[in-house]
C-alpha positions as CSV (number, residue, x, y, z in Angstrom):
1,M,204.4,161.0,124.5
2,P,201.3,160.0,126.6
3,L,199.0,161.2,123.9
4,Q,200.8,159.2,121.2
5,T,200.7,156.3,123.5
6,D,196.9,156.7,124.1
7,H,196.3,157.0,120.4
8,R,198.4,153.7,119.6
9,T,196.4,152.0,122.4
10,A,193.2,153.0,121.0
11,A,194.4,152.1,117.4
12,A,195.4,148.6,118.7
13,A,191.9,148.2,120.3
14,T,190.3,149.2,117.1
15,I,192.2,146.8,115.0
16,M,191.6,143.9,117.5
17,E,187.8,144.7,117.5
18,V,187.7,144.9,113.6
19,M,189.5,141.6,113.3
20,R,187.2,139.9,116.0
21,C,184.3,140.7,113.8
22,A,185.9,140.1,110.5
23,L,187.2,136.7,111.3
24,T,183.5,135.3,111.5
25,A,182.7,136.7,108.0
26,Y,181.4,134.4,105.3
27,D,182.4,136.6,102.3
28,V,184.4,139.6,101.4
29,P,181.8,142.3,101.8
30,S,181.1,141.0,105.4
31,A,184.8,141.0,106.2
32,V,185.7,144.4,105.0
33,L,182.7,146.4,106.3
34,P,183.9,146.5,110.1
35,A,187.2,148.0,108.8
36,L,185.3,150.5,106.7
37,H,183.1,151.6,109.5
38,A,186.2,151.9,111.7
39,L,188.0,154.1,109.2
40,V,185.0,156.6,109.0
41,E,184.4,156.6,112.8
42,R,188.1,156.8,113.9
43,T,189.7,158.9,111.2
44,H,188.9,162.2,109.4
45,A,187.6,160.1,106.4
46,E,184.1,160.9,105.3
47,G,183.8,157.7,103.3
48,A,185.6,154.4,102.9
49,A,185.4,151.6,100.5
50,Y,186.8,148.3,99.3
51,V,187.2,147.5,95.6
52,Q,188.1,144.2,94.2
53,L,189.2,142.9,90.7
54,S,186.3,141.6,88.8
55,D,186.0,139.0,86.2
56,A,185.6,141.7,83.6
57,G,188.9,143.2,84.6
58,E,187.6,146.2,86.5
59,F,187.9,147.1,90.2
60,V,184.4,147.2,91.5
61,T,183.1,148.4,94.9
62,R,182.2,145.5,97.1
63,G,181.8,147.6,100.3
64,V,181.3,151.4,101.1
65,V,180.5,153.2,104.2
66,G,179.8,156.9,104.8
67,A,179.9,159.3,101.9
68,P,179.0,157.5,98.8
69,G,181.7,158.8,96.5
70,L,182.8,155.4,95.3
71,A,179.4,153.5,95.6
72,G,178.5,151.8,92.4
73,Q,181.7,153.0,90.7
74,A,184.2,150.8,88.9
75,I,187.8,151.7,88.4
76,P,189.2,150.6,85.2
77,Q,192.3,148.4,85.2
78,G,194.3,151.0,83.1
79,S,193.4,153.7,85.7
80,P,196.5,155.9,86.4
81,L,195.8,155.4,90.3
82,L,195.9,151.6,89.9
83,R,199.2,151.8,88.0
84,A,200.8,153.9,90.6
85,L,199.4,151.6,93.3
86,R,200.9,148.5,91.5
87,A,204.2,150.3,91.2
88,A,204.2,151.3,94.9
89,Q,202.7,148.2,96.4
90,A,202.2,150.4,99.6
91,P,199.4,152.8,100.7
92,L,199.4,156.0,98.7
93,F,197.9,159.2,100.0
94,Y,196.5,162.1,97.8
95,D,195.7,165.3,99.6
96,N,194.1,167.0,96.4
97,T,192.6,164.9,93.7
98,W,192.4,168.0,91.4
99,M,196.1,168.5,91.4
100,D,197.4,165.0,90.7
101,P,197.1,163.1,87.3
102,D,196.8,159.9,89.2
103,T,193.6,160.9,90.6
104,A,192.2,163.2,87.9
105,D,188.9,161.0,87.6
106,F,188.0,161.2,91.2
107,P,186.8,164.9,91.6
108,A,183.8,163.9,89.4
109,H,182.7,161.5,92.1
110,G,182.9,164.0,94.8
111,V,186.3,162.8,96.1
112,G,188.7,165.6,96.9
113,A,191.4,163.7,98.7
114,L,191.9,160.0,99.2
115,A,194.1,157.3,100.5
116,I,194.4,153.9,98.8
117,A,196.1,150.8,100.0
118,P,196.7,147.6,98.0
119,V,195.4,144.2,98.7
120,L,197.9,141.6,97.1
121,D,197.6,137.9,96.7
122,A,200.3,135.4,97.6
123,E,202.1,136.1,94.1
124,A,202.0,139.8,95.0
125,R,199.3,140.5,92.4
126,L,197.0,143.4,93.0
127,V,193.5,141.9,93.6
128,G,191.8,144.6,95.5
129,A,192.3,147.9,97.5
130,F,191.0,149.8,100.5
131,V,190.1,153.4,99.9
132,M,189.2,156.3,102.4
133,Y,188.2,159.7,101.1
134,V,187.0,163.2,102.0
135,H,185.0,165.6,99.6
136,S,187.4,168.4,99.7
137,A,191.3,168.7,99.6
138,H,192.8,167.3,102.8
139,S,196.1,166.7,104.4
140,W,196.1,163.2,105.8
141,H,197.1,163.1,109.6
142,E,199.8,160.6,110.5
143,D,197.6,158.8,112.9
144,D,195.0,158.4,110.4
145,A,197.5,157.0,107.9
146,E,198.9,154.6,110.4
147,L,195.4,153.1,111.3
148,F,194.6,152.9,107.5
149,A,197.7,151.0,106.7
150,A,197.3,148.7,109.7
151,L,193.6,147.8,109.1
152,A,194.2,147.4,105.3
153,G,197.1,145.1,106.0
154,A,195.2,143.0,108.5
155,I,191.9,142.8,106.7
156,G,193.5,142.6,103.3
157,L,195.1,139.2,104.2
158,L,191.7,137.9,105.2
159,A,190.1,139.3,102.1
160,V,192.6,137.3,99.9
161,R,191.6,134.2,101.6
162,L,188.0,134.9,101.3
163,I,188.4,135.7,97.5
164,T,189.9,132.3,96.9
165,E,187.0,130.7,99.0
166,E,184.5,132.6,96.9
167,S,186.0,131.3,93.7
168,L,186.1,127.7,94.9
169,R,182.4,128.1,95.9
170,K,181.5,129.3,92.6
171,A,183.3,126.5,90.8
172,H,181.5,123.9,93.2
173,E,178.1,125.6,92.4
174,A,178.6,125.5,88.7
175,A,179.5,121.7,88.9
176,L,176.6,120.9,91.2
177,R,174.1,122.8,89.0
178,A,175.5,121.0,85.8
179,L,175.3,117.6,87.6
180,G,171.6,118.4,88.5
181,L,170.7,119.5,85.0
182,M,172.4,116.5,83.5
183,L,170.4,114.1,85.8
184,E,167.2,116.0,84.9
185,A,167.8,115.7,81.2
186,R,167.1,111.9,81.5
187,D,163.6,112.8,82.4
188,T,162.2,115.3,79.8
189,E,158.9,115.6,81.6
190,T,160.7,117.4,84.6
191,G,162.7,119.9,82.4
192,G,163.5,123.2,84.1
193,H,162.4,121.7,87.5
194,T,165.9,121.9,89.1
195,D,166.4,125.6,88.4
196,R,162.9,126.5,89.3
197,V,162.8,124.6,92.8
198,T,166.3,126.2,93.5
199,V,165.2,129.7,92.9
200,L,161.9,129.2,94.9
201,A,163.8,127.5,97.8
202,V,166.4,130.4,98.0
203,A,163.7,132.9,97.9
204,L,161.8,131.2,100.6
205,G,164.9,130.7,102.8
206,G,165.5,134.4,102.4
207,A,162.0,135.3,103.5
208,L,162.6,133.0,106.5
209,G,165.8,135.0,107.4
210,L,168.5,132.4,106.4
211,Q,172.0,133.9,106.2
212,A,174.2,133.7,103.1
213,A,176.0,130.5,104.0
214,Q,172.6,128.8,104.9
215,L,171.1,129.9,101.6
216,Q,174.2,128.4,99.7
217,H,173.8,125.1,101.5
218,L,170.1,125.1,100.6
219,R,170.9,126.0,97.0
220,W,173.4,123.1,96.7
221,G,171.1,120.7,98.1
222,A,168.4,121.7,95.7
223,Y,170.8,121.2,92.7
224,L,171.2,117.7,93.7
225,H,167.9,116.8,95.4
226,D,167.1,114.1,92.8
227,I,170.6,112.8,92.2
228,G,169.5,109.4,93.4
229,K,167.1,109.0,90.5
230,V,170.2,107.9,88.4
231,A,169.8,104.6,90.2
232,V,166.1,104.2,89.3
233,P,165.4,102.1,86.2
234,D,163.9,103.8,83.1
235,H,160.7,101.6,83.2
236,V,160.0,103.0,86.6
237,L,161.4,106.7,86.4
238,L,159.8,107.2,83.0
239,K,156.5,105.3,83.3
240,P,153.6,107.4,82.2
241,G,150.9,105.9,84.5
242,K,150.5,105.1,88.1
243,L,153.3,103.2,89.7
244,E,152.7,99.7,91.2
245,A,153.4,99.2,94.9
246,H,156.8,97.6,94.1
247,E,157.6,100.2,91.6
248,W,156.8,102.9,94.2
249,L,159.3,101.2,96.5
250,T,161.9,101.4,93.8
251,M,161.3,105.1,93.2
252,Q,161.4,105.9,97.0
253,S,164.9,104.2,97.0
254,H,166.2,107.2,95.1
255,V,166.4,109.3,98.3
256,L,168.8,107.1,100.2
257,A,170.7,106.4,97.1
258,G,171.0,110.2,96.4
259,E,172.2,110.8,99.8
260,R,175.0,108.1,99.6
261,F,176.1,109.4,96.3
262,A,176.2,113.0,97.5
263,R,178.3,112.0,100.5
264,A,181.1,111.2,98.2
265,L,181.3,115.0,97.4
266,N,183.4,115.8,100.6
267,F,182.9,119.4,100.3
268,L,179.1,119.2,100.4
269,P,177.8,120.3,104.0
270,E,175.4,118.5,106.1
271,P,172.5,120.9,105.4
272,S,172.8,120.2,101.7
273,L,172.8,116.4,102.4
274,A,169.8,116.9,104.4
275,V,167.8,118.4,101.6
276,I,168.6,115.4,99.5
277,G,168.0,112.8,102.2
278,S,164.9,114.3,103.8
279,H,162.9,116.3,101.4
280,H,160.3,113.7,101.1
281,E,159.7,113.5,104.9
282,R,156.4,114.9,106.1
283,W,155.6,117.0,109.2
284,D,153.3,114.4,110.5
285,G,155.9,111.6,110.2
286,R,154.3,109.7,107.3
287,G,157.0,110.6,104.7
288,Y,160.0,108.5,103.7
289,P,162.7,107.2,103.9
290,R,163.1,107.6,107.7
291,G,159.6,108.7,108.9
292,L,161.0,111.7,110.6
293,A,158.4,114.2,112.1
294,G,158.2,117.9,112.9
295,E,161.5,119.6,113.6
296,A,163.4,116.3,113.7
297,I,163.2,116.9,109.9
298,P,166.1,119.4,109.1
299,Q,164.9,122.9,108.3
300,E,166.6,123.2,104.8
301,A,164.6,119.9,103.9
302,R,161.3,121.4,105.2
303,I,162.0,124.5,103.4
304,F,162.7,122.6,100.1
305,A,159.8,120.2,100.5
306,V,157.1,122.9,100.0
307,C,158.9,124.2,96.8
308,D,159.3,120.8,95.4
309,V,155.7,120.1,95.7
310,Y,154.5,123.4,94.5
311,D,156.6,123.1,91.3
312,A,155.4,119.5,90.7
313,L,151.8,120.7,91.0
314,V,151.9,123.6,88.7
315,S,154.0,121.7,86.2
316,D,152.6,119.6,83.3
317,R,153.3,115.9,84.2
318,P,152.2,112.6,82.5
319,Y,150.2,111.8,85.4
320,H,148.4,115.1,85.9
321,K,147.7,118.4,84.2
322,P,149.3,121.6,85.8
323,W,147.4,123.1,88.6
324,A,146.5,126.7,88.8
325,H,148.7,128.9,90.9
326,E,146.2,129.8,93.6
327,E,144.8,126.1,93.6
328,T,148.2,124.9,94.5
329,L,148.7,127.5,97.3
330,A,145.4,126.4,98.7
331,E,146.4,122.7,98.7
332,I,149.7,123.6,100.5
333,E,147.7,125.7,103.1
334,R,145.5,122.7,103.6
335,S,148.6,120.4,104.0
336,A,150.2,122.8,106.6
337,G,150.7,120.7,109.8
338,S,150.3,117.3,108.0
339,H,152.6,117.3,105.0
340,F,154.4,120.6,105.6
341,D,155.8,122.7,108.4
342,P,152.9,125.0,109.1
343,A,155.1,128.1,109.7
344,I,157.1,127.5,106.7
345,A,153.9,126.8,104.6
346,Q,152.5,130.0,105.7
347,V,155.5,132.1,104.7
348,F,155.7,130.4,101.3
349,C,152.0,131.2,100.6
350,E,152.5,134.8,101.7
351,L,155.6,135.0,99.5
352,M,154.0,133.6,96.5
353,R,151.0,135.9,96.7
354,R,153.2,139.0,96.6
355,E,153.4,141.1,93.5
356,D,157.2,140.4,93.4
357,A,156.8,136.7,93.9
358,P,159.3,134.4,92.1
359,H,157.4,133.3,89.1
360,P,157.8,129.5,88.6
361,V,158.6,130.0,84.8
362,A,160.8,132.9,85.3
363,A,162.7,131.1,88.1
364,A,164.5,129.0,85.5
365,A,165.7,132.0,83.6
366,C,166.9,133.6,86.8
367,A,168.9,130.7,87.7
368,R,170.4,130.5,84.2
369,T,171.5,134.2,84.4
370,G,172.8,134.3,87.9
C-alpha cells in the first residue's frame, strides 16, 4: 500500500507541475509539450506525441518528445486506429502493433507498442489524441496507464480551448490582412507594401527574440498600420509631387485617425495599436504624432518603423526612384540613434545582409502563401 500511495502522490505532483506549465501556453504545441516530456520521463514510453485534426482532414503531429516514431507523420481520418478510438472515446492500449489490425501501419514507423487517448471537443467530436509508444512489443503497466489517462484528460481540455482560440486568431488575421490590402488598393503606387513590411517586421521581431504572441501582435499592427489613410483625401494621398505644408499636416493626421479606427476592433491588443499609432515616431523625439522619444516609443512600433522606411526607400514611388538594397541599409545605419532605435537598426541591417534575408519582393509572396 505505501508504494501505491507513493506512486499516486508522485503522479499527482507530476500532473500539477504539467498543468502549471501548460496553463501559461499561448498555443497547442506549447501546452502539450510539458505533458509529453512527463510521459517520456515518468513512464516506460520511449516517445510521446500529440496529433490534431488538420484542415485537410488528417491527424498531424503538433508535438513530439523522445523517440521520433510519429514525428512528421500524419494519421489519415480513415485509419482503423482512429475508428477504434472514436468508438471507445477512452484511452486504448496496444501491447503489440504487429498483432492488431488497428495498428498495422505503425510498425513501419518503428512503433511496437502504443497507447492513445482521445481529445474530444464539447460536442464529443474527436479533434486530437495523445500517443505514447515504444519501439518493441510492451505490456503497459497500470501505473503508466493511469498517468497517461490523467495527463491526456487534463491537458486535452486545455488543448480544446487553445484549438478554438487558434481558429479565432486565424479568422481575425485573415480579416485584418484583407482590410489592410483593401486600403492599400486605393493607392496603386504602394501595391504589395502591406505584405512586404509585415513579413519584414515579423522576421526582425523574431531576430530580436520576440515570442509567438508578440509576433502576432506585431503582424496585426503591420496589416493595419496605414488604416487611417482612409480619412486622407485623394488629392493629398495620391498627389504625385511634394506635399505643401498644410497637405503634409493632413497626411500626418492618418496616424491618430488610424489608431482611433483600430480601437473599434475590441480584440486588437495594445501592441498592435502601438504599431498603428507610433510607427512615425523617431528615436530623437522629432517624429509624430506625439513626439515620443527613445524607449517611450513602444518596441513594436520601433521595430516596424525600420521595416516601413526600408520598404518605402527600395520601392518605386512617384516622388523617388527605388534605392538600392545596400544604399538603403547604409541610410538606416546613418539614421540609427536619430530616426531609429540603434539596437533595432543594427539587428535589421545584420538580418538583411544575411544570405537567407527576407527579400523585399519575395516577402509579399510569403505572406500570400502563409
